[in-house]
N, C-alpha and C positions, 0 to 999 in steps of 0.2 A: 616430384621425383618419379623415375620410371621403375616399373616392375616391383612395386611395393605392395605387399599383401596387407591392406588396411583393415583393421577390425571394424565392426559395425558400431559398437558402443565402446566408449573409453571411460574409465572409472577413476574416481578419486576417493580414497579412504579418509574419513574425518572423525573428529570427536565432538559430539553435541555439547559436551560440558565446556568446550572452549569457545568463547564468544566469537573469536575470529573465524573459527571453523564453521560456526553456524551460518555465517554470512554467505557461504557458498549456496545455501538453499534459500535463506530468507531474503537476500538481495541479489542473488546471481553473481556474487563477487568472487573473482579468482585472483590469486596473487602470483605474479611471475617472479620467481626467485633468481637471485644472483648465483652463479656457479660457486662463489666462495662459501656459500652456506650448505653445500652438499657434503654428505658424510663419506663419500668415496674420494680418496686423494688422487685418483687417476681421472675422475670425471671432469670432462671439458679441459683436460690437460694434455691434449694430443697436439704436439707442435711440429712445425717444419723441422726436418732433420738436417741441420747445417753441417754436420760432420761428414755428409756426403761430399762436400766441397774439399776433397783431399788431394787436389792437384792444382797447379797454377792455371791450367787450361780451364778447369771447372770454375775456379774463382773468377777468372776473367769473363767467362760466359755468364755467370750470375750477375756480375757488375754491369755488363752490357745490357742484359735483359732488364735489370732494375732501372737503369737510366732511360731505357726506351719506354718502359711502362710508365714511369713517373716523369717523363719529359716535360709535359705541360705544367705540372705542379712545380717542378724545379725552375721553369722559366717564370712562372707567376711569382715565385718567391725570390726571384733575382739570384738564384744559386748558380754558381759556375760549375758546369758539368764535370770538368776535369778535376776540380777540387773535390767534388763529391766522390768521384771515382777513386782518387787517392786516399780519401778518408776511409772508404770502404775497404780498400786493399790493406790499409793499416789495421783496421778492426779485424778483418778476416785472417790476419797473420796468426791470431790466437783463436782457433775455432772453438775451443772449450769455453773461453770467456764470452765469445760472440754468441754461442748457443745459450749460455746462461742469461745474457742480457736480453736476447730475443724471447726467451721463455718468460722472463719477468714482464716484459712489455706486453706479450700476448695475453698472459694471465690477467694483468691489470685491465687491459681493454675488454676482455670478456666479462670480468667481474663487474665492471662499471656499465657496460653497454648491452649485455645480454639479459633478457628476461625469459625464464624457462618454466613452463608448466609441465610437471611430471604427473602422468596418469598411467593407467594400466589396462590391458585387455581382459583382466580377470576380476570377477566379483567374488570368487569363491576360493581365494588363497588363504589357507590357514595362517601362514606366516605373516602375510600383509595385514590381515585383520589384527594380528597380535601386535605388529610393529607400528602401524599407522592408524588403526581403527580402535584405539584405546582398549586393547586386550579383548576384542570382540564385543565391546560395550558401545561402540560408536555406530557410524552409518557410512554407507558407500553410495555416492551419487554417480549416475551414468549419463554421459553426454553423447549426442549424435556426432560420430567422428567426422563424417563428410561435411556436415554443416559447420562444425567447429573449424575444420581446416580451411574451409572456404568463406569464413565469416569476415575476413578482412582485418581481424584483430591480430593476426600473427603473420610472420614472414614465411614460415614453413612448418611442417609437422610430419611425423611418421614414427614407426616402431623403432626402438633401439636395436642395434645389432650387437649380439654377444659373440665374443671371439677369444681365441687363445693367443693369437699373434697380435702384437702392438702395431697399429696402423702406421704406415710410413708415408709422410708427406714430403715429397722431393722438391726442394726450393728451385730446382732447375726446370721442372716440368709442370708443377702445380700452380694454377692461377688462383687468385682470390675469387672465389665463386660460391654459389649456393651449395655446390657439391662438396667443396672442402669444408664449408661451414657445417654441413650436415654430418660429414665424417667426424668432425671434432666434437659435435654435441650429441651424436647418436651412436657412439661406439663405447661399449663397456666390456669389462672382463666377464668371462663365462660364469664366474661365481654368482653373478646377479641374474642368471637366466630365469629363475623362478618367478621374477617380478613381471616378466613380459611387458616391460615398460613402453609407454608411448609418450612422445614429447611434442609440445607445441613451443615454437621459439618466436620471440619478438626482439628485433634489434632496435635499441634506443640509440639514436645518433643524430647530432653530435654530442648532445648533452647527457650527463649521467642522470638517470631518473631518481626522484625521491621515492620513499616508500609508498606514498600515495599514488604516484605516477606509475608504480608497478602494478597497480590494481586495474583489472579490466572487468567489464560487466557484459554478460551474455544475455541474449533474449530468452524468453521462456521456452520457445519452441526448440531450443537446443538441448533441453533437459529431457531425457528419455525415461528415467526411472530412479528410484531410491531403494536401497537395500538396507535392512536393519540388522545390526550385529546379533549374534547368537545370544549374548548376555546383556542386551540393552535393557536399561531400567524401564519399568512400566511408565513412569512419568515422561521420560524422553521419547519413548515410543509413541505415546499419545500425542505429544506436541508435534512430532514429525508427521505422523499420520494425518493429523488435522490440517497441517499446512499443505500436505500433498493432495489431500482430497479437495481442499479449497481451490487448488490450481490444476486439478485433473492429472496429477502425476502418479503413475503406477507405483505401488509400494509392495516390496517383498520382504518377508521375514526369513532370515537364515535359520536353518535347522540342521541337526546332525543326520547324516545318512546312516541308517542302522547297520551296525557291525562293519563299518568302513571308516578309514581315516579320510572322510570327505565331507564337504558341506553341500547341502542342497538348499532349496528355498521354496516358499509357498506364497502365493499372491494374497494380499489382504483385501 
């Protein structure tokens, strides 16, 4: 993608007491989530706006564009183009219902075929340590952004854009492309700005992946550092430090910045 300010390191907050979370360090295992598992009801739910087709002329233009774009597929499926056009005209006579059906189909396709790895540009977020790092008792692992993005494990990646306005995807002008895919997966409401989220996306197609198939494994040289939560237990700290020293991964201990609502860190 053009004109994107990529962070140098991207982080994932984890809980060492969770055996699945441990695997991110012990076996370099990452899990690519389905959008249906996200806690934001607007996340990956940005659809084409078919209510724009509010005139006969626009509807006919959309139908012509659709048949031209999918012409080869219709021929391969022995579909009669005129019948397809008539079916579309009938469906588009009720735009609200057509919109509802398209949103259902898009959601289903994204839930089944998209794998998303959510990370962040921040290692020092008080809120994220609380929400995702077991109340500051967990750990936060940092990956090399450029190496991750160019690893071949993902289709695209980049920072999330936070906005007040809901993105509009015009079915008359927007093509199915990486740009539209990026808009749908990397746009969130301003309320989430504090997360400074960064996402890597993998498209599973045509088959829906199993949970095991949603796992990817990265090489050691993609791991840049590990940060330990402010309140991590001594036992968990020793286990993580031992593993990191064995693999020459830098380790940092989070500390409070004196007389400030800020986190700092010191290298171990």
